[in-house]
C-alpha angles and dihedrals in degrees: 000000000000091000093049092046088063090058098050117115128205092249138099114282127211133206117214125180124202117197131183124219120264091254090058090046088058090056090046090053089071097031106042100153100050098036096045089048089051091050090055094047098044095048093047093046090048093056096043093047096049093042091053091053109103089219088067118021106329093210144110110249138190131217146177116224126200122191121221120180102182142079122213091269091052091256120147106270113153115199139143127230111210125196111200133173113242098251143010148213118295113254090256090049096235102112145022116250113203123203122233113286109270094004128084113167133337109269095211091058090046091049095053095048092044090053093051095045094046095048091046089051092047091052089050090052090051093049090050091052093243096129128080127201131197142174117003091357097053089107091066088079085084113087097226093047091049092049091051091048091053095049098085091047090061090065102037123093117261119208119245111165125194110199122205113283118272118260091247142305091300090059089051090054092048090051093050092048091053102041112026095079099028117133127214095278133013126221090245090068095054114100103174141342136187138150092289110036144012121209123197141161120256135176120236105213092187087075110082096197125085091256096086099126113108138163122242124196118198132174109259094247091050091050090051091048092052092047094050091053086075098052104115125223115273112279094010114148111219093182117061137168126215142183115000090001096053110126097247097063104012099111094046093046094048091048091050093049092049089052091051090048093046090236129143124233113257114264124235088252089064094054115109119254139177093271096053099036110096113247123218127225118235092230117072123231107282090219106048102009093237125131117279117220126213104238096178141003118206136169126248110284093015119126110242112237090226089060098039113136116252117266116260091233093051115118 
């Protein structure tokens, strides 16, 4: 968190999610390293290419990408969450170009380019012999069969989702602290477990109403199988930085952007620490099932700050 706090800029931040179709996820199930790498590369190249286009932003951008491989029910659902500042350096590097307030890049344009780049990359992996196939899909090892299997995916819609902008750099930091090292399921979602079954809460996103929370009961071996799907290959980096935020030139780029924006670098006093970072209770909220944060800790007999009486001189 301290390292990322040094990179934050006083600009609007956006949250973009790139997801692959279920058919691709099935291929990724057997080929995690190459397909997950491709997912990172294709999504990052999509954003940098469209952002550099003068018809859109005409700027060089930076981003932080985080890989998630699970759905709420522990199913295999590979996707990347990308945090990107709302703007970039002009192509000549002399000025900061900000995007429109509340709008970064058109998702339909992103979706089409992402689809093309990913399928081209997947075909290249197949030609290089870097993909393995088993079971009902063993026949896809043949080039013609694989090309025919890819054909419908070239015409289907691929999901690129742009979430509402973050509330500010502090919200970006809070998001990264919560999600960058998250595993497939948190303890707060577990209801019960024994030698026979495991019960946990999950969220059904197909339901558009607020009542999405459900309980799922799985046999213990099935729960373990689903959890182990999301163990990444040894040495695999699930957090990566691209463009202006790539490791090689990040510090110099951030310093240059701050100069162009007339902003000062954050002081050490502003860096997050254990005392200011919100803690989370182990037990979920009994009403909605969400995590409950500790907003204040006080001793017996001490007046909580959140309940302190108003000052007499307050207007």
